[in-house]
N, CA, C and O of each residue as an XYZ file, in Angstrom:
440
protein
N       1.084     -0.820      0.221
C       0.420      0.144     -0.058
C       0.496      0.941     -0.166
O      -0.273      1.850     -0.479
N       2.185      0.807      0.228
C       2.690      2.601      0.728
C       3.414      2.943     -0.649
O       4.062      3.986     -0.730
N       3.317      2.130     -1.662
C       3.700      2.477     -2.811
C       3.031      3.431     -3.535
O       3.419      4.485     -4.038
N       1.460      2.633     -3.489
C       0.293      3.455     -4.473
C       0.737      5.496     -4.473
O       1.295      6.337     -3.769
N       0.027      5.370     -5.751
C       0.513      6.810     -5.568
C      -0.844      7.560     -4.776
O      -2.030      7.233     -4.736
N      -0.136      8.645     -4.208
C      -1.015      9.657     -3.311
C      -1.684     10.342     -4.205
O      -1.892     11.390     -3.594
N      -2.376     10.511     -5.704
C      -2.973     10.648     -6.365
C      -3.293      9.676     -7.338
O      -2.552      8.883     -7.919
N      -5.180      9.959     -7.475
C      -5.388      9.130     -8.476
C      -6.484      9.920     -9.479
O      -7.456     10.510     -9.006
N      -6.251      9.869    -10.698
C      -6.895     10.359    -11.873
C      -7.773     11.714    -10.966
O      -8.964     11.740    -10.658
N      -6.875     12.592    -10.741
C      -6.609     14.006     -9.606
C      -7.234     13.813     -8.258
O      -7.072     14.846     -7.609
N      -7.785     13.039     -7.681
C      -7.686     13.199     -6.560
C      -6.838     12.789     -5.926
O      -5.954     12.301     -6.630
N      -6.592     12.724     -4.562
C      -6.002     12.776     -3.284
C      -6.466     12.022     -2.717
O      -7.687     11.881     -2.645
N      -5.461     11.179     -2.037
C      -5.450     10.201     -1.439
C      -6.399     10.452      0.383
O      -6.185     11.276      1.272
N      -7.340      9.413      0.288
C      -8.211      9.793      1.665
C      -7.945      8.880      2.441
O      -8.854      8.861      3.271
N      -7.294      8.186      2.633
C      -7.081      7.008      3.501
C      -7.081      5.173      3.258
O      -7.866      4.486      2.604
N      -6.078      4.838      3.935
C      -5.307      3.423      3.463
C      -5.495      2.489      4.993
O      -5.517      2.904      6.152
N      -5.600      1.265      4.520
C      -4.986      0.068      5.539
C      -4.256     -0.857      5.196
O      -3.736     -0.575      4.116
N      -3.816     -2.248      5.729
C      -3.144     -2.822      5.565
C      -3.734     -3.300      3.948
O      -2.904     -3.206      3.044
N      -5.001     -3.753      3.622
C      -5.352     -4.114      2.466
C      -5.893     -3.020      0.923
O      -5.688     -3.209     -0.277
N      -6.486     -2.106      1.511
C      -7.233     -1.054      0.937
C      -6.498      0.204      0.749
O      -5.522      0.540      1.420
N      -7.006      0.850     -0.166
C      -6.604      2.589     -0.014
C      -8.032      3.294     -1.516
O      -8.606      2.796     -2.485
N      -7.983      4.747     -0.776
C      -9.117      4.992     -1.467
C      -8.389      6.824     -1.530
O      -7.653      7.387     -0.720
N      -9.038      7.369     -2.948
C      -8.881      8.448     -2.910
C     -10.200      9.543     -3.245
O     -11.091      9.183     -4.014
N     -10.221     10.584     -2.745
C     -11.528     11.330     -3.284
C     -12.648     11.379     -2.579
O     -12.734     10.744     -1.528
N     -13.627     12.105     -3.027
C     -14.997     11.640     -2.783
C     -15.874     12.201     -3.968
O     -15.594     13.092     -4.770
N     -16.887     11.518     -3.870
C     -17.039      9.946     -3.707
C     -15.242      9.299     -4.658
O     -14.522      9.653     -5.592
N     -15.327      7.966     -3.383
C     -13.869      7.304     -3.156
C     -13.648      6.773     -4.872
O     -14.543      6.530     -5.682
N     -12.752      6.729     -4.997
C     -12.423      5.941     -6.029
C     -11.532      4.133     -4.656
O     -10.657      4.271     -3.801
N     -12.073      3.135     -4.949
C     -11.521      2.429     -3.857
C     -10.492      1.623     -4.052
O     -10.616      1.377     -5.252
N      -9.462      0.984     -3.650
C      -8.778     -0.227     -4.043
C      -8.545     -1.237     -3.416
O      -7.851     -0.875     -2.466
N      -8.724     -2.427     -3.361
C      -8.745     -3.673     -2.667
C      -7.757     -4.549     -2.786
O      -7.455     -4.698     -3.970
N      -7.120     -5.197     -2.047
C      -5.883     -6.300     -2.424
C      -6.637     -7.530     -1.629
O      -7.163     -7.668     -0.525
N      -6.389     -8.392     -2.855
C      -6.635     -9.648     -2.294
C      -7.790    -10.751     -1.701
O      -8.115    -11.628     -0.902
N      -8.167     -9.676     -3.108
C     -10.251    -10.261     -3.320
C     -10.151    -11.045     -4.273
O      -9.274    -10.865     -5.118
N     -11.037    -12.104     -4.352
C     -11.213    -13.245     -4.731
C     -11.635    -12.677     -6.422
O     -11.993    -11.554     -6.778
N     -11.378    -14.222     -7.428
C     -11.743    -13.930     -8.346
C     -13.541    -13.663     -8.968
O     -14.264    -14.642     -8.785
N     -14.136    -12.564     -9.576
C     -15.281    -12.686    -10.559
C     -15.887    -13.321    -10.373
O     -15.230    -14.361    -10.333
N     -17.313    -13.639    -10.098
C     -17.745    -14.751    -10.290
C     -18.055    -14.590    -11.774
O     -17.975    -15.532    -12.562
N     -18.323    -13.656    -12.033
C     -18.781    -13.304    -13.796
C     -17.816    -13.630    -14.320
O     -18.175    -14.040    -15.424
N     -16.348    -13.750    -14.196
C     -15.436    -13.355    -14.956
C     -15.317    -15.372    -15.320
O     -15.362    -16.454    -14.735
N     -15.147    -14.763    -16.699
C     -15.082    -16.895    -17.303
C     -13.528    -16.378    -18.329
O     -13.332    -15.228    -18.720
N     -12.811    -17.295    -18.523
C     -11.098    -16.721    -19.765
C     -11.823    -16.396    -21.014
O     -11.021    -16.022    -21.870
N     -13.005    -16.402    -21.414
C     -13.352    -15.692    -22.584
C     -13.986    -14.033    -22.459
O     -14.455    -13.313    -23.340
N     -13.789    -13.791    -21.041
C     -14.109    -12.455    -20.563
C     -13.524    -10.924    -21.454
O     -12.309    -10.727    -21.482
N     -14.109    -10.305    -21.877
C     -13.902     -9.242    -22.369
C     -12.733     -8.144    -21.059
O     -13.262     -7.885    -19.978
N     -11.139     -7.577    -21.331
C     -10.565     -7.434    -21.093
C     -10.634     -6.353    -21.107
O     -11.435     -5.940    -21.946
N      -9.768     -5.054    -20.104
C      -9.104     -4.086    -20.478
C      -8.428     -3.854    -20.250
O      -8.174     -3.418    -19.127
N      -7.343     -4.039    -21.541
C      -6.526     -3.589    -20.812
C      -5.352     -2.513    -21.354
O      -4.916     -2.370    -22.496
N      -4.943     -1.692    -19.902
C      -4.387     -0.353    -19.581
C      -3.113     -0.317    -19.515
O      -2.647     -0.825    -18.495
N      -2.485      0.051    -20.153
C      -1.159      0.155    -20.435
C      -0.060     -1.185    -19.738
O       0.821     -1.137    -18.880
N      -0.755     -2.611    -20.782
C       0.049     -3.966    -19.781
C      -0.490     -4.502    -18.748
O       0.090     -5.394    -18.129
N      -1.929     -3.947    -18.328
C      -2.351     -4.416    -17.135
C      -3.957     -4.805    -17.622
O      -4.777     -3.930    -17.900
N      -4.156     -5.787    -17.657
C      -5.638     -6.434    -17.689
C      -6.789     -6.536    -16.945
O      -6.996     -7.630    -16.420
N      -7.412     -5.845    -16.813
C      -8.737     -6.132    -15.838
C      -9.984     -6.446    -16.444
O     -10.140     -6.388    -17.664
N     -11.028     -6.829    -15.518
C     -12.149     -7.172    -16.197
C     -13.328     -6.252    -15.509
O     -13.583     -6.311    -14.306
N     -13.913     -5.518    -16.307
C     -15.247     -4.730    -15.809
C     -16.276     -4.556    -15.358
O     -17.180     -4.039    -16.015
N     -16.347     -4.748    -14.735
C     -18.467     -4.904    -14.132
C     -18.887     -3.495    -13.784
O     -18.417     -2.687    -12.983
N     -20.049     -3.429    -14.732
C     -20.601     -1.852    -15.063
C     -21.735     -2.489    -13.122
O     -22.407     -3.488    -12.868
N     -21.359     -1.262    -12.302
C     -22.230     -0.929    -11.166
C     -23.247      0.160    -11.512
O     -23.099      1.162    -12.212
N     -24.644     -0.425    -10.640
C     -25.353      0.981    -10.296
C     -24.356      2.358    -10.396
O     -24.737      3.244    -11.161
N     -23.448      2.502     -9.855
C     -23.062      3.772     -9.415
C     -22.030      4.090     -9.695
O     -21.482      5.048     -9.149
N     -21.388      3.261    -10.773
C     -19.756      3.387    -11.338
C     -19.734      1.457    -12.347
O     -20.608      0.773    -12.878
N     -17.956      1.273    -12.091
C     -17.763      0.097    -11.837
C     -16.515     -0.082    -10.618
O     -15.909      0.632     -9.819
N     -16.578     -1.779    -11.121
C     -15.704     -2.205    -10.576
C     -14.659     -3.473    -11.430
O     -14.854     -4.562    -11.970
N     -13.635     -2.681    -11.193
C     -12.424     -3.339    -11.906
C     -11.071     -4.243    -11.206
O     -10.360     -3.753    -10.329
N     -10.873     -5.629    -11.764
C     -10.150     -6.211    -10.809
C      -9.571     -6.991    -11.692
O     -10.227     -7.571    -12.557
N      -7.996     -7.118    -11.554
C      -6.580     -7.298    -12.189
C      -7.142     -8.831    -12.038
O      -6.915     -9.367    -10.954
N      -7.572     -9.285    -12.634
C      -7.493    -11.154    -13.015
C      -6.151    -11.521    -13.747
O      -5.495    -10.775    -14.474
N      -5.867    -12.876    -13.392
C      -3.841    -13.126    -14.051
C      -3.170    -12.850    -13.580
O      -2.059    -12.992    -14.089
N      -3.307    -11.963    -11.642
C      -2.187    -12.140    -11.450
C      -2.317    -11.971     -9.731
O      -3.448    -11.802     -9.277
N      -1.429    -12.007     -9.019
C      -1.469    -12.238     -7.770
C      -0.440    -10.814     -7.084
O       0.646    -10.435     -7.523
N      -1.216    -10.246     -5.900
C      -2.572    -10.727     -5.523
C      -3.655     -9.919     -6.239
O      -3.464     -8.706     -6.149
N      -5.074    -10.387     -7.134
C      -5.548    -10.196     -7.085
C      -6.383     -8.688     -6.689
O      -7.166     -8.544     -5.751
N      -6.057     -7.864     -7.475
C      -6.466     -6.544     -6.872
C      -8.345     -6.137     -7.911
O      -8.879     -6.509     -8.956
N      -8.705     -5.108     -6.646
C     -10.026     -4.769     -7.306
C     -10.066     -3.140     -7.262
O      -9.305     -2.526     -6.515
N     -10.851     -2.586     -7.971
C     -10.730     -1.011     -7.373
C     -12.025     -0.233     -8.437
O     -12.145      0.093     -9.618
N     -12.917     -0.195     -7.053
C     -13.809      0.330     -7.833
C     -14.041      1.952     -7.774
O     -13.789      2.744     -6.866
N     -14.645      2.169     -9.146
C     -14.756      3.554     -9.597
C     -15.734      3.934     -9.969
O     -16.313      3.478    -10.956
N     -16.342      5.322     -8.901
C     -17.659      6.617     -9.220
C     -18.028      6.646    -10.575
O     -17.189      6.418    -11.446
N     -18.989      6.858    -10.792
C     -19.430      6.898    -12.076
C     -19.429      8.612    -12.297
O     -20.024      9.360    -13.074
N     -18.476      8.810    -11.231
C     -18.328     10.442    -11.326
C     -17.324     10.959    -11.999
O     -17.261     12.147    -12.316
N     -16.216      9.839    -12.341
C     -15.140      9.805    -13.514
C     -15.616      9.022    -14.749
O     -15.988      7.864    -14.937
N     -15.456     10.119    -15.517
C     -15.345      9.545    -16.672
C     -14.396      9.546    -17.402
O     -13.945     10.637    -17.053
N     -13.790      9.239    -18.064
C     -13.634      8.100    -18.482
C     -13.690      7.148    -17.622
O     -12.718      7.511    -16.959
N     -14.153      5.950    -16.949
C     -13.581      5.062    -15.561
C     -12.738      4.773    -16.079
O     -13.092      3.666    -15.673
N     -11.498      4.527    -16.867
C     -10.527      3.251    -16.522
C      -9.327      4.402    -16.567
O      -8.183      4.108    -16.912
N      -9.791      5.992    -16.109
C      -8.608      7.218    -15.766
C      -7.772      6.653    -14.875
O      -6.561      6.481    -15.014
N      -8.720      6.253    -13.586
C      -7.338      5.880    -12.642
C      -6.541      4.708    -13.207
O      -5.390      5.113    -13.367
N      -6.647      3.465    -13.568
C      -6.498      2.287    -13.939
C      -5.136      2.291    -14.850
O      -4.345      1.375    -15.075
N      -5.155      4.274    -15.495
C      -3.730      3.915    -16.004
C      -1.980      4.349    -15.000
O      -0.803      3.990    -15.021
N      -3.014      5.469    -14.118
C      -2.269      5.942    -12.766
C      -1.920      4.392    -11.866
O      -0.938      4.417    -11.123
N      -2.728      3.102    -11.960
C      -2.301      2.531    -11.241
C      -1.468      1.492    -11.721
O      -0.939      0.734    -10.908
N      -1.246      1.332    -13.193
C      -0.563      0.997    -14.178
C       1.122      0.239    -13.734
O       1.343     -0.952    -13.517
N       2.043      1.308    -13.707
C       3.142      1.038    -13.383
C       3.495      0.492    -11.606
O       4.538     -0.118    -11.370
N       2.454      0.823    -10.451
C       2.800     -0.122     -9.656
C       2.177     -1.636     -9.795
O       2.956     -2.488     -9.367
N       1.170     -2.052    -10.208
C       0.329     -2.886    -10.246
C       1.806     -3.980    -11.779
O       2.148     -5.161    -11.721
N       2.064     -3.345    -12.412
C       3.096     -4.007    -12.710
C       4.275     -4.647    -12.132
O       4.650     -5.792    -12.385
N       4.888     -3.734    -11.254
C       5.854     -3.990    -10.496
C       5.698     -4.802     -9.598
O       6.443     -5.779     -9.520
N       4.173     -4.473     -8.255
C       3.967     -5.182     -7.463
C       3.052     -6.449     -7.385
O       2.838     -7.059     -6.337
N       2.573     -6.754     -8.519
C       1.912     -7.878     -8.619
C       2.648     -8.938     -9.578
O       3.532     -8.399    -10.244
N       2.500    -10.293     -9.806
C       2.669    -11.202    -10.149
C       1.695    -11.967    -10.881
O       0.600    -12.411    -10.537
N       2.498    -12.043    -12.254
C       1.227    -12.244    -13.284
C       0.953    -13.864    -13.182
O       1.937    -14.485    -13.585
N       0.262    -14.406    -12.906
C      -0.194    -15.782    -12.503
C      -0.888    -16.312    -13.659
O      -1.029    -17.531    -13.557
N      -1.556    -15.635    -15.137
C      -2.523    -16.402    -15.708
C      -2.320    -15.400    -16.802
O      -1.858    -14.288    -16.545
N      -2.690    -15.800    -18.148
C      -2.948    -14.970    -19.229
C      -3.810    -13.786    -19.504
O      -3.884    -13.134    -20.546
N      -4.647    -13.581    -18.028
C      -4.793    -12.667    -18.604
C      -4.214    -11.330    -17.478
O      -4.949    -10.420    -17.094
N      -3.266    -11.431    -17.228
C      -2.211    -10.795    -16.518
C      -1.901    -10.037    -17.424
O      -1.908     -8.820    -17.240
N      -1.540    -10.624    -18.675
C      -0.687     -8.786    -19.855
C      -1.429     -9.390    -20.760
O      -2.111    -10.362    -21.085
N      -0.708     -7.740    -21.169
C      -2.015     -7.296    -22.866
C      -0.621     -8.306    -24.144
O       0.599     -8.467    -24.130
N      -1.931     -8.788    -25.184
C      -1.338     -9.470    -26.343
C      -0.380     -9.389    -26.562
O       0.081     -9.975    -27.541
């Protein structure tokens, strides 16, 4: 958590714990060590941002992106006040590439 950026998509850090971090209000929230999303399948469409593959799920108030094919699994909740919703993933890509290990085919861009 200490290596996460102090700003995400223009929002300042608003709190951290051992396995979670947040930025802004409404919060962009990151959690480490989450379970693989139930809706994820090997053929699921992925969003690839700077070499990191994310499985996106639209919610009523935004999106949840999970970096599958990496250990630990990382989830980022992006409120719909952020557009495009993938912008925070750009800021997280360098840390994700450095701090997570690719463990499956969805972990890297083709």
